[in-house]
N, C-alpha and C positions, 0 to 999 in steps of 0.2 A: 514227818519228818513230810512237808510241801515240795513241788519245788522250785519253788522258791529261795534265796540265799537267806539264812543268816541273820539277824545281827546281833553281837555281842558288845554292850556295852561294856564301859574302863572301871567301875565297880564289878563290879561280876568276874569279868579278866582277873583281876584285883586278886576275890577270892579263889579261885580255881588255877588260879596261877603262884603253885604254892613252892619254893625253894626247894625242899627238897626231895621232890619230882624234877622238879628241872633244869637241877645240880649234873645228877647223872645223865639225863637225853641231853641235855648242851657236851657235855665228856669227851659222849662217842658222835654230839654231830662235827664237831671242834677233831677228832681224830678220822673225820674220815672222808674229810676237808684237806684236811693235811696229809693219805693215806698218800699220794696224787697217783689215784689207779684209773682215774680219767673221769668215776662214779659224779661225782656231784658235782653238779652242773654251776656255776653263780658270777660269774663278769661282776669286776669292778660297779660299784655301785656309780649311776650317771647322773650329777647335778646337773642342774639348770641354774642359773643366777638369775633372781630380783632383783635386778640394780635400785629399784628408783621405788623398793619397801627394805632393799639393805636386809635380803633371804635371800635361800636358794633350796630348791626342793629340787630331792633327793627320789630315787625309782634304785629298787632290792629287790629284780629276783633270786630265786633259786630252786633248783632243783633237787633232792633228792633221793634216786633212784631206791635205794634198801631203805628206806621206809615211804617209798610212795608219798609221796607228800611232794607239792606244786605252790607257791608259794609268793606274794608280790608284796613285796609297807612302799606307801612313797607317805615320805616326812620334810616337813619343812620346818627349817631353824632360822630365824633370826639373830641379827643382834637392833637388841631393842637397848633401850635405856636402863641404871637401875630401877630408876622411877615410875615403868611402865607396867601397869597391870595386864597386857595383853604375856600368852607366853613363846617362852622360848619357842618350843618345837610344839610340834604334831605333826599323826603320823595316824596313817588307817594301813590296815595289811591286810587285803582282800587271800584267802585262801579257796584256792580249787581242785578237783578232780582228773587230778593231772592224764585219766585213759579221753576223758571225753570234755578237757577241757571247762566244766560248766563250772558258773561260782556258784563256791559254795559255802562259803562263809563275807560275812565282813565283821571287823575285827577290832576295838578300842586299841589303835599300834601303841600309844604312851605306855598307856600299863601297861602295853611286851615289850617295848621299848625301857624303862625304864623299873622290870625285873630282869630282864635277860638281860639286860648288859651289867648287872653288878652280881647275879649269876658266876657270868666268865670272868669278871674281877675277882669272887669271890673265888673259885676251879685255881685262877692264879697267883691268887695269895696261897692258899695251900702246896700247891706248889711249890715254893717261892722265899715263901716270906722264913726270914730265920724259925729255929727250929723255940727261941723262946720271942715269942713278942708276945709286950703285956701294954702294949701303949699305940692306939690307930688314933689318922692323924688326916682327916676331912678337910684339904682347901678344898671353897665354893659351900653353900646352903642352900641347894633349890629341893627340887625333883631327887633328883639322883643320888647329891647327897641326902638326901635321907634315903634312900632303896639300896645307895650303899653302906648309909649304918645298920638296915635290917640286916640286911646278908648273912651282913660281916661282920657282924655282932649275935647271933644267927650258929653261925657256924665255925668260930673263935672266941676263946674265954679274955677278950681282952681286962683286960683291970683299969685302964683312965681309956676316958675318949675327949679326943677335943674337936673345936669345928673352928674354921674362920672363916670372914664373908667380908669383901670390899665395901657390903651394907652389913651392919652390925645387929640391927634388926630384923635380919635376916637366917643372921647365926642365929638369932636368940629362939628364935620363932625354930627352926631348926630342936632345938635346943629341949622348947617342954615338950616337942611333939615326939625325942626320942622317952619309953620306957626305961630308961639309962639315967643317972646321973652323965651329964655332957659340958665340958666345962669354954665356955666359947671366951677367946684368948682377940685378943688385941690387935696384933699383925702374925703374917704369910709365918714371921720369923720364930714366932714364939710361939705357933701349937708344932710349926716343923723338931723343936728343940728335940732332940732325942728319942721321938716317935720308932717305929721296929716295922710297924705300916702305915704306912700318905696312901691316900688319897686326893685326885688334883681334881672336880668333877665342878670349871668356870668355863665362862665362854671366855675367856681372857683372851686375843689376838699381843700382846707379850708374855716373855717370862715372867710367875705367880710363881715359882721355885726355884732355888739358887744347890747346888749343886754347894755346897759349902757349909750349906745349913743342914744339908741329910746323914746321918750317920750312916758310921759306912757297914756294911751289910743291913743295910732296911729294904726291906719290898716298894714302890713308887709303880699305885695302878695309876697311868696317865685317862683320860682320859677325855679331857675334852680337849682342841685347837683339828680340828676335822678336814680343814680347809692348809692344803700347802704351802698357806705365805702362815696360819696362826702357829702359836708357842703355847704353851704353857710351862716349859718346861729350859730351861738356861744349857748353852753347851758344854760346862765343865760337869753337868750329871751327865749330860745322854753322849760323850765321850766315856764318863770312865763306865760305868752300868754298861753290865751284859742285859742287853738291846731283847725283849722275847715281843712277838705280836700277835692278833687273830692271823690275817693274812699278810702275806710278805709280799706280793701284788697290788695291795691295796695300802698298806702304809709305804711301801714308795714314789704312790700315785697321790694320797691324802693329805698324807703325816708332813707337819710342814715340823712336828720337832723330830723327826729324822731328818728330811732331806734340807734340811736350813743345819743343820749342824756334822751335817755330815754322814754319821755317827752309823756303826752296823749294825744287820741284827743276827742274831745270833740264832735264833727259833722263833718256830710259831708255837703256838700252844701243844696244840694235835698234838707234833711231829714226841712233845714231852710227852706226854697223854699216851705218844703209841712206845713208847721205850726208844724214836732214833738221836736223841737228843737230852743232853742232861736238864737236871734243875743246879743250875750254881747258886744253894741258897743262903749258902755262906759270903757270897761280895754282893756286894750291891748290885739292884736288877732292878729295871722298870719292866713295867706289859705297858707296850702301848695299845690304846681298846679303842679302835676305830667303828666296828658294830662289823657285821659281814648278816646277808640276808640268806642261813643256814641255820643262825643263830633263829631272826625272824620266823623262820617254818617253822621247825619242831617245838618255839612256845606256841604257835597259833596253832596248831595238830592237836597238841595238849590242852587246850582250853578247846576247841575243841570237841575233844576228843570228850571230857566233861562235862559239855553239854549237854552231848547228847546222851554220856547216861542216865542225865538227872531230867531229860524230856522224853 
């Protein structure tokens, strides 16, 4: 290797980042983050509004001393119209040598974000899903919906998968890209009815999932609505479910679903993994995912190590 940073594009990131490797690394990182030993350094992401373009730029640094990993992600996300051909999300991850501060690699952050987010939802599902989980429902049909489909159907033997999107063509495209049968539903309510695991991956700013539709004991992975005034879930669901998060501090500042409903956070996923809090899988559960810099750092290091092994 030369002294220049390595550039690793999306296709190579996707190839090198495999769920069977990523999930245990993320479980360890979530546990380290929630151990409250003060060793993991991760501020809540900094958000720069781009009002002219209805967008935001987020900066997400993290340092994990146990693994000696230093990285930061820059992610842009926009509220684009449904007919727009431009992506809603784009991202870049910078991996640095923590001792010298030198840049080691520049990685496609969108591929990392899609996979690490789905992997964390899969971890939450493993911990919180009902004992018998036959039906998976996806509300939303973008790239995150596809990565969640891939991760969750790899890890769990669902008998039925349903998808709904405001744009039916997008739902049909996801169903066509899936490796197994996926039913395209005409409404969110139809898709949710009787589902055991529900994933909301939308750019919605108002609730698309209502508590009255959700089967008692179901598990919800709420992935969208990453701003304090955006919602995907209604008050009835947020106030009746047991709520888990990736970061209490992040949820208190960024999650409109939690802030506006007044819902109480029961635990971080890392607390469950550490045995400090129980997984109340017999109750209706919500995992509110906002994403964290430690997740990006772990993922980037895994990709970089795989790249070095090849070269």
